[in-house]
C-alpha positions, -999 to 999 in steps of 0.1 A, spaced: -418 -44 191 -434 -62 220 -439 -32 243 -461 -11 220 -487 9 239 -517 -6 221 -534 -20 252 -542 13 268 -578 26 268 -586 60 252 -592 73 287 -558 63 299 -540 76 268 -558 109 273 -548 110 309 -512 102 300 -509 127 271 -528 156 287 -520 152 324 -489 129 323 -507 106 349 -499 69 351 -522 62 381 -550 48 360 -528 22 343 -527 -14 353 -494 -28 366 -488 -45 332 -495 -13 313 -470 6 335 -443 -19 328 -451 -18 291 -448 20 292 -416 17 312 -400 -7 287 -413 15 258 -396 47 272 -364 28 279 -363 14 243 -371 49 228 -342 64 248 -318 35 242 -317 26 279 -313 -8 296 -346 -14 314 -332 -40 338 -309 -13 352 -341 6 363 -332 41 349 -367 54 358 -387 55 390 -423 63 398 -433 94 417 -467 105 431 -471 143 429 -503 163 433 -524 131 430 -506 120 398 -481 93 391 -452 102 368 -419 87 356 -387 105 366 -351 98 357 -328 85 383 -290 86 384 -288 54 363 -306 70 334 -282 99 331 -252 76 336 -264 53 308 -272 82 285 -237 97 290 -220 64 283 -240 51 254 -241 84 236 -205 93 243 -214 126 259 -189 148 277 -197 176 301 -179 208 312 -186 231 341 -187 266 325 -195 288 355 -201 288 392 -216 317 411 -233 326 444 -265 346 440 -284 358 471 -274 327 491 -281 303 461 -251 284 448 -255 280 410 -235 257 387 -237 259 349 -228 229 328 -224 223 290 -230 188 276 -215 180 242 -221 150 219 -197 134 193 -215 155 166 -205 187 183 -240 197 193 -241 210 229 -267 218 255 -264 240 286 -283 238 319 -279 248 355 -283 234 390 -290 255 420 -291 249 458 -295 271 488 -263 273 509 -267 306 529 -272 290 563 -250 260 557 -214 254 570 -187 228 567 -196 194 553 -233 203 549 -223 232 526 -198 211 507 -224 184 501 -249 210 489 -224 225 464 -216 190 451 -254 184 447 -256 216 426 -230 203 402 -247 169 400 -280 185 394 -266 207 366 -250 177 348 -281 155 350 -304 183 339 -281 191 309 -278 154 299 -316 149 300 -322 181 280 -295 172 255 -312 138 249 -346 153 246 -361 135 276 -389 157 291 -385 141 326 -375 154 360 -342 142 375 -342 127 410 -323 156 424 -352 178 415 -377 154 431 -360 157 465 -369 194 466 -406 191 458 -429 192 489 -453 163 491 -436 142 464 -434 105 473 -416 77 455 -437 47 444 -424 12 439 -426 0 403 -451 -29 398 -435 -63 397 -445 -89 370 -433 -124 373 -407 -115 399 -390 -87 379 -397 -50 375 -391 -50 338 -382 -76 312 -345 -74 303 -353 -84 267 -362 -54 246 -374 -59 210 -359 -95 211 -325 -82 223 -313 -98 256 -294 -78 281 -262 -95 271 -268 -86 234 -275 -50 244 -242 -49 263 -224 -63 233 -240 -37 210 -229 -9 234 -194 -23 235 -191 -24 197 -205 12 195 -177 23 219 -151 6 197 -164 23 166 -163 56 183 -127 50 194 -117 39 159 -130 70 143 -114 92 170 -80 75 166 -83 81 128 -92 117 134 -125 112 116 -150 119 143 -171 139 118 -181 105 103 -190 88 136 -225 102 142 -239 89 109 -223 55 114 -235 52 150 -271 62 140 -270 36 112 -263 8 137 -289 21 162 -316 20 135 -306 -16 126 -308 -25 163 -344 -12 164 -355 -31 134 -335 -63 133 -324 -93 154 -293 -92 175 -276 -119 154 -283 -100 122 -268 -68 137 -240 -79 160 -222 -102 135 -218 -76 107 -211 -49 133 -182 -69 147 -169 -74 112 -171 -37 106 -151 -31 138 -124 -56 126 -123 -38 93 -117 -4 110 -89 -20 131 -72 -35 100 -74 -1 83 -58 16 113 -30 -10 113 -24 -5 76 -23 33 80 2 30 109 24 6 89 24 29 59 34 59 80 
């Protein structure tokens, strides 16, 4: 993997692990870390799912709207608002996020609305729902990052531009996979999910999806996409045969 974090000094690694501070990294190291986190989460780095934030003298990564949208799409997550309530002028929304394997995670979003009226109040209530969904998605996927809706409420927090290397924020090629190949992989994963769903065999989908994700992380695009496409065709043929027999 080209974006391994083996160029960092012990001092920088210590600062990153103990304090979560990126400020001592060089621009190249920040981009390497950015690509690394994207790859670990299965995100497309060229879509810029993370941003940099300066807070209390530290630089940290936080997830923007693109991160949660990608995670929802690539992991086939669904969300459901389970409750809404007003507590001492605070509007609270509770959301449950569920994956194809049936595992679910709940989280909440809260915004003050006591002194708001009309459109301002409506927008605040919508933000509470958005915040709840994004927090639940990030928690479900195991990403210990703040969401951008949380950043907006932190006094003194300031967004920082990601460093640019050779005219681009991040390299669209991850582990030898071009952006086009990554999109093809995501499309085939979607087709596999739909095939299992149509066959009422969603219980088998998580293991199959994980198998292809592991192959993507360890092999070339050509060696993965070709057999993956054949597998999708096989599922389609089996579905046709089943329909004809019925």
